[in-house]
C-alpha positions in Angstrom: 19.7 68.3 58.4 18.8 66.4 55.1 18.6 68.5 51.9 17.0 67.8 48.5 19.7 66.4 46.4 17.9 65.8 43.2 18.3 68.7 40.9 14.7 68.5 39.6 11.4 67.0 40.2 10.7 63.7 38.6 7.3 62.4 37.6 8.1 58.8 38.2 8.2 59.6 42.0 4.4 60.1 41.8 3.6 56.5 41.4 6.2 55.4 44.1 4.3 57.7 46.4 0.9 56.2 45.7 2.6 52.7 46.6 3.8 54.4 49.9 0.4 55.9 50.7 -1.1 52.4 50.1 1.5 50.6 52.3 1.1 53.2 55.1 -2.6 53.1 55.1 -3.4 56.6 54.1 -6.6 55.6 52.3 -8.0 53.8 55.4 -10.4 55.4 57.6 -9.0 56.2 61.0 -11.1 57.4 63.9 -9.9 59.6 66.6 -12.4 59.7 69.3 -11.4 63.4 70.2 -11.6 64.7 66.6 -14.5 66.2 64.6 -16.0 64.5 61.7 -16.5 65.2 58.0 -18.5 62.6 56.0 -18.2 63.2 52.2 -21.2 61.7 50.4 -19.0 61.1 47.4 -21.0 60.8 44.1 -20.9 57.3 43.0 -20.3 57.4 39.4 -22.3 55.5 36.8 -19.7 53.3 35.0 -21.2 53.5 31.5 -17.7 53.7 30.0 -14.2 54.8 30.8 -14.2 58.2 32.9 -13.2 61.3 31.2 -11.2 64.2 32.3 -14.0 66.4 33.3 -15.5 63.9 35.6 -12.2 62.9 36.9 -11.3 66.6 37.7 -14.7 66.7 39.7 -13.5 63.8 41.9 -10.0 65.2 42.3 -11.5 68.4 43.7 -13.5 66.6 46.2 -10.2 64.8 47.1 -8.6 68.1 47.8 -11.4 68.9 50.2 -11.0 65.6 52.0 -7.3 66.0 52.1 -7.5 69.5 53.7 -9.9 68.4 56.4 -7.8 65.4 57.3 -4.9 67.7 57.8 -7.1 70.0 60.0 -7.6 67.2 62.3 -10.8 65.8 61.3 -12.0 62.1 61.1 -12.7 62.4 57.2 -15.0 59.4 56.0 -14.3 59.7 52.2 -15.5 56.4 50.5 -15.5 55.7 46.9 -17.7 53.1 45.1 -19.8 53.0 41.9 -23.4 53.2 41.4 -23.8 49.8 39.7 -27.5 49.8 39.3 -30.1 50.9 36.8 -30.2 51.5 33.1 -26.6 52.9 32.4 -25.1 49.5 32.5 -28.0 47.7 30.8 -27.8 50.1 27.9 -24.0 49.7 27.8 -24.4 45.9 27.7 -27.3 45.8 25.0 -25.1 48.1 22.7 -21.9 46.2 23.2 -23.5 42.9 22.4 -26.4 43.9 20.1 -29.2 42.5 22.5 -32.4 43.7 24.2 -32.6 42.9 28.0 -36.1 41.7 27.5 -35.2 39.1 25.1 -32.4 37.4 27.0 -32.7 35.1 30.1 -32.8 37.3 33.2 -30.0 35.5 35.0 -27.8 35.6 31.8 -28.3 39.2 31.5 -27.4 40.0 35.1 -24.3 38.0 34.7 -23.3 40.0 31.6 -24.0 43.4 33.3 -21.9 42.3 36.5 -18.9 41.3 34.4 -19.0 44.7 32.5 -19.3 46.5 35.8 -16.3 44.6 37.5 -14.1 45.6 34.4 -15.0 49.3 34.3 -14.7 49.5 38.2 -11.2 48.4 38.1 -10.4 51.2 35.4 -12.2 53.9 37.5 -10.1 53.0 40.6 -6.9 52.7 38.8 -7.4 56.0 37.0 -8.6 57.9 40.1 -5.7 56.5 42.1 -3.1 57.6 39.5 -4.8 61.3 40.0 -3.6 61.0 43.7 -7.1 60.5 45.1 -7.2 59.4 48.7 -10.6 57.9 49.0 -11.2 54.6 51.1 -12.3 52.2 48.3 -15.3 50.2 49.1 -15.5 47.5 46.5 -19.2 46.8 47.5 -21.1 49.3 45.4 -24.9 49.8 45.1 -25.3 46.4 43.7 -23.9 44.7 46.8 -26.3 42.7 49.0 -25.3 45.0 51.7 -26.4 48.2 49.9 -29.5 46.6 48.3 -30.7 45.3 51.7 -30.4 48.7 52.9 -32.4 50.1 50.0 -35.1 47.5 50.5 -35.2 48.1 54.1 -36.1 51.7 53.6 -38.7 50.9 51.1 -40.4 48.4 53.5 -40.4 51.3 56.1 -42.0 53.8 53.8 -44.5 51.2 52.5 -45.6 50.3 56.2 -46.1 54.0 56.7 -48.2 54.4 53.7 -45.6 56.7 52.0 -45.4 54.3 48.9 -48.5 53.1 47.3 -49.4 51.2 44.1 -51.7 52.4 41.5 -52.6 52.0 37.8 -52.2 55.5 36.2 -50.6 57.1 33.1 -46.8 57.4 33.5 -43.9 58.7 31.4 -42.7 55.7 29.6 -39.6 54.8 27.4 -40.7 52.3 24.7 -37.1 51.2 24.2 -36.2 50.7 27.7 -39.8 49.4 28.5 -40.0 51.2 31.8 -41.7 53.9 33.5 -39.5 57.2 34.1 -39.7 60.0 36.7 -39.9 63.5 35.7 -36.2 64.1 36.8 -35.2 61.4 34.3 -36.7 63.3 31.3 -34.4 65.1 29.0 -35.3 67.3 26.0 -33.9 67.4 22.5 -34.5 69.6 19.6 -36.4 68.1 16.7 -37.7 69.3 13.4 -41.4 68.3 12.8 -44.6 69.9 11.3 -47.5 71.8 12.9 -50.6 70.2 11.2 -53.7 72.3 11.0 -56.6 69.8 11.0 -60.4 70.2 10.5 -62.6 69.2 13.4 -66.5 69.6 13.0 -68.8 71.0 15.7 -71.5 68.3 16.2 -74.3 70.9 17.1 -73.6 73.5 14.3 -72.0 71.3 11.5 -69.3 74.0 11.2 -65.4 73.4 10.9 -63.0 74.4 13.6 -59.2 74.3 13.0 -56.9 72.7 15.5 -53.1 72.7 15.3 -51.0 69.7 16.6 -47.6 68.2 16.0 -49.0 64.9 17.1 -51.7 63.7 14.8 -51.2 60.2 15.8 -52.7 61.0 19.2 -56.1 62.0 17.6 -57.7 58.7 18.6 -56.8 59.3 22.1 -58.2 62.9 22.2 -60.8 63.4 24.9 -61.5 67.2 24.9 -60.9 70.5 23.0 -59.9 73.5 25.1 -59.8 77.2 24.5 -58.5 80.0 26.8 -61.5 81.5 28.7 -60.3 85.0 27.7 -60.3 84.1 24.0 -63.6 85.7 22.7 -63.4 84.0 19.3 -64.3 80.7 21.0 -66.7 81.5 23.9 -69.8 80.6 21.8 -68.4 77.0 21.7 -68.3 76.2 25.3 -70.5 73.0 26.1 -70.6 71.9 22.5 -69.0 69.1 21.1 -66.1 68.5 18.5 -66.1 65.3 16.2 -62.5 64.1 16.1 -61.1 62.8 12.7 -60.2 60.1 11.7 -62.2 58.0 14.1 -65.0 60.4 14.6 -65.3 60.3 18.5 -67.3 63.1 20.1 -65.5 65.2 22.7 -66.6 68.3 24.8 -65.2 71.7 24.0 -64.3 73.4 27.4 -62.6 76.7 28.6 -59.2 76.2 30.3 -56.3 78.7 30.9 -53.7 76.2 29.6 -54.8 77.0 26.2 -52.5 79.6 24.5 -54.4 81.9 22.2 -51.3 82.8 20.3 -50.3 79.3 19.3 -51.8 77.8 16.2 -55.5 78.7 16.1 -55.9 78.9 20.0 -57.9 75.6 20.1 -56.0 72.8 21.6 -56.9 69.0 21.6 -56.3 67.2 24.8 -55.2 63.6 24.5 -54.6 61.3 27.4 -51.3 60.3 26.1 -49.8 63.6 24.7 -47.6 65.0 27.6 -47.6 65.9 31.3 -49.7 69.1 30.6 -52.3 67.2 29.0 -52.2 64.5 31.7 -52.8 67.2 34.3 -55.7 68.5 32.5 -57.3 65.1 32.0 -56.8 64.5 35.8 -58.2 68.0 36.8 -61.3 67.8 34.5 -61.8 64.2 35.3 -62.0 63.2 31.5 -61.9 59.7 30.5 -58.6 57.7 29.8 -58.0 56.2 26.3 -55.2 53.8 26.1 -54.0 53.6 22.6 -50.1 53.1 23.0 -48.7 49.7 24.3 -45.4 49.2 26.2 -43.3 48.9 22.9 -44.6 52.3 21.7 -47.0 50.9 19.2 -50.6 51.7 18.5 -52.7 48.9 20.3 -56.0 48.8 18.4 -58.0 50.3 15.5 -57.0 50.8 11.9 -53.4 51.9 13.0 -52.8 48.8 15.3 -49.3 47.6 15.2 -47.9 50.8 13.8 -45.1 52.5 15.7 -45.7 56.2 16.9 -43.9 57.6 13.9 -45.5 55.1 11.2 -49.0 56.0 12.9 -48.2 59.8 12.5 -47.4 59.5 8.8 -50.4 57.3 8.0 -52.8 59.5 9.8 -51.4 62.4 8.0 -51.9 60.6 4.8 -55.4 59.6 5.5 -56.5 63.0 6.5 -54.9 64.6 3.5 -56.8 62.5 1.3 -60.1 63.4 2.9 -59.3 66.9 2.6 -59.0 67.6 6.5 -55.6 69.1 6.6 -55.7 72.8 5.9 -52.0 73.2 6.0 -48.6 72.2 7.5 -46.0 74.4 8.8 -42.3 73.4 9.6 -41.7 73.7 13.3 -38.5 73.4 15.4 -39.5 72.2 19.0 -38.3 70.2 21.9 -39.6 66.6 22.7 -39.1 64.7 25.8 -36.7 61.8 25.6 -35.2 59.0 27.8 -32.3 60.3 30.0 -30.2 57.2 29.0 -31.0 56.1 25.5 -32.6 59.2 24.0 -35.8 57.6 22.8 -38.8 59.9 22.5 -41.2 59.4 25.5 -44.8 58.3 25.6 -47.4 58.3 28.2 -49.0 54.9 28.8 -51.1 53.5 31.8 -49.1 50.8 33.7 -49.5 49.7 37.3 -46.6 51.0 39.2 -45.3 51.9 42.7 -45.3 55.6 43.7 -43.6 57.7 46.5 -45.7 60.5 47.9 -44.0 63.9 47.1 -46.4 66.4 45.9 -48.2 66.8 49.3 -44.9 67.3 50.9 -43.7 70.2 48.6 -44.0 73.0 51.2 -42.1 70.9 53.8 -39.4 70.2 51.2 -38.9 73.8 50.5 -38.5 74.6 54.2 -35.8 71.9 54.5 -34.0 73.0 51.5 -33.3 76.3 53.3 -31.6 74.5 56.1 -28.8 73.3 54.0 -25.9 75.5 53.3 -25.0 75.5 49.5 -21.6 76.5 48.0 -22.1 78.6 45.9 -25.5 79.8 47.6 -27.3 80.5 44.4 -27.8 76.9 43.5 -30.3 76.5 46.4 -32.8 78.2 44.2 -32.4 75.6 41.5 -33.4 73.0 43.8 -36.3 75.0 45.1 -37.4 75.8 41.6 -37.5 72.1 40.8 -39.4 71.4 43.9 -42.1 73.8 42.9 -42.5 72.5 39.4 -43.3 68.9 40.3 -46.7 67.8 39.1 -46.7 64.1 39.6 -45.7 61.6 42.5 -42.5 59.6 42.0 -42.9 56.5 40.2 -40.2 54.1 41.6 -40.9 50.6 40.0 -39.0 50.0 36.8 -39.5 47.0 34.5 -35.7 46.3 33.9 -33.3 43.8 35.7 -30.0 45.1 37.0 -31.2 47.0 40.0 -32.7 46.5 43.5 -35.6 44.2 43.5 -39.0 45.4 44.7 -39.3 43.6 48.0 -43.0 42.7 47.5 -44.8 39.2 47.4 -48.5 39.2 46.2 -51.0 36.8 47.9 -53.3 35.7 45.0 -56.6 34.9 46.1 -59.1 34.5 43.3 -58.9 37.8 41.3 -57.2 39.6 44.3 -53.5 40.4 44.6 -52.8 41.4 48.0 -49.1 43.0 48.4 -47.1 41.8 51.3 -43.6 43.0 52.4 -41.2 41.0 54.5 -39.5 42.1 57.7 -36.4 43.8 56.1 -32.7 43.6 57.1 -31.5 41.3 54.3 -31.6 41.2 50.6 -34.8 39.7 48.8 -35.2 38.7 45.2 -38.9 38.0 44.9 -38.6 37.0 41.3 -36.3 34.2 42.2 -36.5 33.5 46.0 -38.8 31.6 48.0 -40.9 34.0 50.1 -39.6 34.3 53.8 -41.6 32.6 56.6 -43.2 36.0 57.8 -44.5 36.5 54.4 -45.8 32.9 53.9 -47.6 33.4 57.4 -49.7 36.2 55.9 -50.9 34.1 52.9 -51.8 30.7 54.5 -54.6 29.9 51.9 -53.3 31.8 48.8 -50.7 31.5 46.1 -47.6 33.8 46.7 -46.2 35.4 43.6 -43.0 37.5 43.8 -42.7 40.9 42.3 -40.6 40.9 39.0 -40.0 44.7 39.2 -36.9 46.6 40.3 -36.5 50.1 41.9 -35.5 53.3 40.3 -31.7 53.6 40.6 -32.3 57.0 42.3 -34.2 55.1 45.1 -30.8 53.5 45.6 -28.5 56.4 45.3 -30.7 58.9 47.1 -29.7 57.1 50.4 -26.0 57.3 49.6 -25.4 59.7 52.5 -26.6 56.8 54.9 -24.1 54.5 53.2 -21.3 57.0 53.4 -22.1 57.8 57.1 -21.4 54.0 58.0 -25.1 53.1 58.2 -24.2 49.5 57.3 -20.5 49.4 58.0 -20.5 49.1 61.8 -18.4 52.5 62.3 -20.6 53.5 65.0 -20.9 57.0 63.9 -24.1 57.5 62.0 -25.9 59.2 65.1 -23.0 61.3 65.6 -22.6 62.7 62.3 -26.2 62.7 60.7 -26.9 65.3 59.4 -24.7 68.0 60.5 -21.2 66.6 59.6 -22.2 65.3 56.2 -21.1 67.1 53.0 -22.7 66.5 49.5 -20.4 67.5 46.8 -22.0 67.1 43.2 -22.5 68.6 39.9 -25.4 71.2 39.2 -26.8 68.7 36.5 -28.1 66.3 38.9 -29.7 68.8 41.5 -33.2 67.8 40.2 -32.3 64.1 40.7 -29.6 63.1 43.2 -30.0 66.2 45.3 -33.7 66.3 45.2 -34.3 62.8 45.8 -31.8 62.5 48.7 -33.8 65.4 50.3 -37.1 63.6 49.8 -35.8 60.4 51.2 -34.2 62.0 54.2 -37.6 63.9 55.0 -39.7 60.7 54.6 -37.4 58.5 56.6 -36.2 61.1 59.4 -38.0 64.3 58.8 -34.5 65.9 58.3 -32.3 66.9 55.8 -30.0 64.5 54.3 -26.7 66.7 55.0 -25.8 70.0 56.1 -23.5 71.2 53.3 -24.1 71.1 49.6 -21.1 71.6 47.3 -22.0 72.5 43.6 -19.5 72.0 40.8 -19.8 72.8 37.1 -19.3 70.5 34.1 -16.0 69.7 32.6 -15.8 71.0 29.1 -13.6 70.3 26.3 -11.0 72.9 24.8 -13.9 74.4 22.8 -16.1 75.0 25.8 -18.4 72.1 24.7 -19.6 69.5 27.2 -17.9 66.0 26.5 -19.9 63.3 25.0 -19.2 60.1 23.3 -21.6 61.0 20.6 -19.6 64.2 19.8 -16.3 62.6 19.8 -14.8 65.0 22.1 -14.0 62.8 25.2 -10.6 63.7 26.7 -8.9 60.7 28.4 -7.8 61.4 32.0 -4.5 59.3 31.8 -2.5 60.8 29.0 -2.2 64.4 30.6 -1.0 62.8 33.9 1.5 60.5 32.0 2.8 63.6 30.2 2.8 66.2 33.0 2.0 64.6 36.2 -0.8 64.1 38.6 0.1 67.4 40.5 -0.2 69.2 37.1 -3.5 67.8 36.3 -4.8 68.5 39.7 -3.8 72.0 39.7 -5.7 72.5 36.5 -8.8 70.9 38.2 -8.6 73.2 41.0 -7.6 76.4 39.1 -9.7 76.2 35.9 -12.9 77.8 37.2 -14.6 79.2 40.3 -16.7 76.8 42.4 -20.1 76.4 40.5 -18.8 77.3 37.2 -18.0 75.1 34.2 -14.3 74.3 33.9 -12.7 74.1 30.4 -9.9 71.6 29.7 -6.8 73.7 29.1 -3.4 71.8 28.4 -1.6 75.3 28.9 -2.9 75.3 32.5 -1.8 71.6 33.0 1.7 72.8 31.8 1.7 75.7 34.4 0.7 73.1 37.0 3.9 71.1 35.9 6.0 74.3 36.0 4.6 75.1 39.4 5.5 71.7 40.8 9.0 72.2 39.4 9.3 75.8 41.1 8.1 74.4 44.4 10.9 71.7 44.2 13.5 74.3 43.3 12.4 76.6 46.2 12.6 73.8 48.5 16.2 72.7 47.2 17.3 76.1 47.8 15.8 76.5 51.2 17.1 73.2 52.4 20.5 74.1 51.4 20.8 76.0 54.8 20.6 74.5 58.2 17.2 75.2 60.0 18.3 77.5 62.8 17.4 77.2 66.5 17.9 80.9 67.3 17.5 84.0 65.2 16.9 87.6 65.1 14.0 88.7 62.6 14.6 91.9 60.6 11.5 93.9 59.6 11.4 92.4 56.2 11.2 88.9 57.7 8.3 89.9 60.0 6.6 91.5 57.0 6.9 88.3 54.9 5.4 86.4 57.8 2.6 88.9 58.1 1.9 88.5 54.5 2.0 84.6 55.1 -0.4 84.9 57.6 -2.8 86.8 55.4 -2.5 84.2 52.7 -3.0 81.4 55.1 -6.2 82.9 56.6 -7.5 83.4 53.1 -6.7 79.8 52.0 -7.9 78.2 55.1 -11.2 80.1 54.9 -11.6 79.1 51.4 -10.8 75.4 52.0 -13.1 75.4 55.0 -16.1 76.5 52.6 -15.1 73.5 50.4 -13.4 75.9 47.6 -10.1 74.8 46.1 -10.1 77.5 43.3 -9.1 80.4 45.7 -6.4 78.4 47.3 -4.9 77.2 44.1 -4.5 80.6 42.5 -3.6 82.5 45.8 -0.8 79.8 46.8 0.5 79.8 43.0 0.8 83.6 43.1 2.2 83.7 46.6 4.8 81.0 46.5 6.0 81.9 43.0 5.5 85.6 42.5 5.9 86.7 46.2 7.9 84.2 48.0 10.2 83.0 45.4 10.5 86.1 43.1 10.7 88.6 45.9 11.4 87.6 49.4 13.9 84.9 48.4 15.7 87.2 46.1 15.8 89.9 48.7 17.1 87.9 51.5 19.3 85.6 49.5 22.6 87.7 50.3 21.8 87.7 53.9 21.1 84.1 54.1 24.5 83.4 52.6 26.1 86.3 54.4 29.3 85.9 52.4 30.1 89.7 52.8 29.6 89.2 56.6 27.6 92.4 56.9 24.9 90.7 59.0 25.2 89.2 62.4 24.8 85.3 62.6 21.3 86.0 64.3 20.2 88.2 61.4 21.4 85.8 59.0 19.4 83.0 60.8 16.3 85.4 60.8 16.4 85.1 56.9 16.8 81.3 57.1 14.1 80.8 59.7 11.7 82.8 57.7 12.5 80.8 54.5 11.7 77.6 56.4 8.8 78.9 58.0 7.2 80.1 54.7 8.2 77.0 53.0 6.7 74.5 55.5 3.5 76.4 56.0 3.2 76.9 52.1 3.9 73.1 51.5 1.1 72.1 54.1 -1.4 74.5 52.4 -0.6 73.4 49.0 -0.6 69.6 49.8 -4.3 69.0 49.3 -4.1 70.2 45.7 -0.6 69.0 44.8 0.0 66.1 47.1 2.7 64.6 45.3 5.6 67.1 45.2 4.9 68.5 48.5 4.9 65.0 50.1 8.2 64.0 48.5 9.8 67.2 49.6 8.4 66.7 53.3 9.7 63.1 53.2 13.1 64.0 52.0 13.5 66.8 54.7 11.6 65.4 57.7 11.3 61.6 57.1 7.5 61.5 57.2 4.5 62.1 55.0 3.2 65.7 54.9 -0.4 64.3 54.8 0.0 63.2 58.5 1.0 66.6 59.5 -1.5 69.2 60.8 -2.5 72.5 59.2 -2.8 74.7 62.2 -4.0 78.2 62.1 -1.1 80.6 61.4 0.9 81.6 64.6 -0.7 84.8 66.0 2.6 86.2 66.2 3.1 86.3 62.5 0.1 88.6 62.3 1.2 92.1 61.5 1.8 94.7 58.9 2.9 93.4 55.6 3.2 96.7 53.8 7.0 96.7 54.0 7.1 93.5 52.0 4.5 95.1 49.5 6.7 98.1 49.1 9.9 96.0 48.6 8.2 94.1 45.7 7.4 97.5 44.1 10.9 98.5 44.5 12.5 95.1 43.1 10.1 95.3 40.1 10.9 98.7 39.3 14.7 98.1 39.4 14.5 94.9 37.4 12.3 96.8 34.7 14.9 99.5 34.7 17.8 97.0 34.2 15.8 95.3 31.5 15.3 98.7 29.6 19.2 99.2 29.8 19.9 95.8 28.4 21.3 94.7 31.7 21.0 91.3 33.4 19.2 91.2 36.7 22.6 90.1 38.3 24.4 93.1 37.0 25.6 95.7 39.5 23.4 98.8 39.5 26.4 100.9 40.0 24.3 103.8 41.3 22.5 104.9 44.5 19.1 103.6 44.9 16.5 106.1 46.3 13.4 104.7 48.0 10.6 105.9 50.5 11.9 106.2 53.9 9.8 103.2 55.2 11.8 101.2 52.9 15.1 101.8 54.8 14.1 99.1 57.1 15.2 96.6 54.4 17.9 99.0 53.1 20.8 96.6 53.4 19.1 93.7 51.9 17.9 95.9 48.8 21.4 97.1 48.4 22.9 93.7 48.2 20.0 92.4 46.0 20.6 95.1 43.5 24.1 95.8 44.0 23.6 99.3 44.5 26.2 101.8 46.0 23.7 102.7 48.6 20.1 102.8 49.5 18.8 106.2 50.6 15.5 108.0 51.1 14.4 110.8 48.8 14.8 111.3 45.3 17.7 110.9 42.9 18.1 112.2 39.2 16.0 109.6 37.4 12.5 108.3 38.4 12.2 104.6 37.4 8.6 103.8 38.3 5.2 105.1 37.5 4.3 105.9 41.2 7.5 108.1 41.8 8.5 105.8 44.7 11.7 104.6 43.3 14.7 106.9 41.9 18.3 106.2 40.7 21.0 108.5 42.0 
């Protein structure tokens, strides 16, 4: 039988194995009609730059899940492609070339974005492959005609069913990106500002009232003043009117529970472009809309026209101070809403946008959330809390360029613009293409104008589960796998976006959940425990650790760094442990393969106990893997293979395996060798999803084929039994080794004494005698106790 000849594990073999996997089609989708299915709705990453090690580790964890289920006999659909649409690449190109998308010809800008994406995509695939990831690479990402046609087809279906509508209303707006944003795309940052206490006058009484605000530039858009109904200081003002400086408009003073009596003076100005709270109150009380901010974030009219928001704020404060209308200014540290991609403070302006109905479906969405199985389960509440918090319908139209176009043409008849959708099924560019015949037929006498807007990138990626399940690929499996055979692995930071929008779209399209299983991971952090960001300069490149310590080592860190759902910190020391573990596995296999695998054998009690312990470990690892957890298997297998199998079982039966003293029968000798091979082979299979390189190299050397084509079956039922003898032997070994260490002896030195152990340990007496070179092994107590429990004595 072949044996491992090389003395040590070599890192260069990893790249040889990657090439072998490519040649042998390991990364291709293979459908066994008799097998079960698992579709992995892999997160398509935003290629806004080179991937960092935290994100790479996240995908490595997903690969471990995919590899395990393949080895369990599943048809695993594990695609990888990039989310190539939307703001990330646009912002990247704008920064790289110092341009603004709105000031460059559209076709030229699209070409620049595509070239940038192509370059970044090659880098992603190369890095992820070097980490040993076994995905099927679909080079057509979300910007392909195939994917965009699918997106547009779902838009057309929702439009025809009245689930998408067009309306002119206030929306969250990024002045830099010049596009509407959804609530989920809003982030918040800390900012130092001033709370300005400003005099308003009550028209009917002539008295002054004081209102505190951080945004005096919105005074011209103020349409009401509110106070809390429980605030007795202001009940007398109900129904009166306030005169708002500096423009002098008169607005009603109204009771409303949104006013906080403990903030400022308890009086609050409501502006139509303040924040979502103001907007909700304006809608609720049917207050007039005052449009004062344009798409570039500048004041539209009046004495402050043309000024940016910050310029207008400074000028209004200056004017109010000169007129004696500012009572005081207090420094204030608060949060402000910003664009999720460029960090620009957001405004609320009125634009005509496309909206997807979501508010009226909140209760149904909460019901559906309960039908998905979360790992860990507590993250379900994060999704449900987000659903409950929604206040606006989802605006899905964007005034950008690199994204799926809105598939609408407008039939222009006089002052009317009548929207028309095509049939669907192919990719439409209404801003550039001629309208299809079915659109022309609906506008025989009018002028057709193509929509120039694009769709929110989440409108694309929220149907990634359809794409992963082969909806456009002709695999013929979508109806079989949707939704019960689909897994969504993702980070918790995009629960409110990718996960929520996927749920919404699946409900609107199919009245179902998008997938049955949701695996939530934490964020990758740097050595100090801080999130990695380019702005912080703490990005850790994913390639150097692999080049230095190996892909298996990096993957071991990715699996063992934190429990599922928790943030995982970059630890070079843990990667080194992974390298040492790979070396240990090689050394174990080298030792075991020095013996011929026997065809007949007699198991001794310690062999059966070792197999019983292997059964326990295998059952625990398979259960964890089956629940999409790789942390528990990584730590369990590390401890078992190194500190139980190698440190204790191998050391205990080594003499019997060699049988140089001839004290064992050949069948008893073979019992040790059989057990060595049984545990090694099963351990390699269980470890292969996490550390695919060293396990595959060993298997190829010993058996001439890839371990990744093998099956991880449930452990043999005959292994199930009592492992207590092995546990006891571990205690005895540890006690003797500590004793020798205290005496300044090497572990190989003869004990030259009798070893006294519990009677049950006599089942392994001859193995223990030879292991420790004792005179004899007896039951009872000798002259010196050498362990804390009083189990082991020296005679």
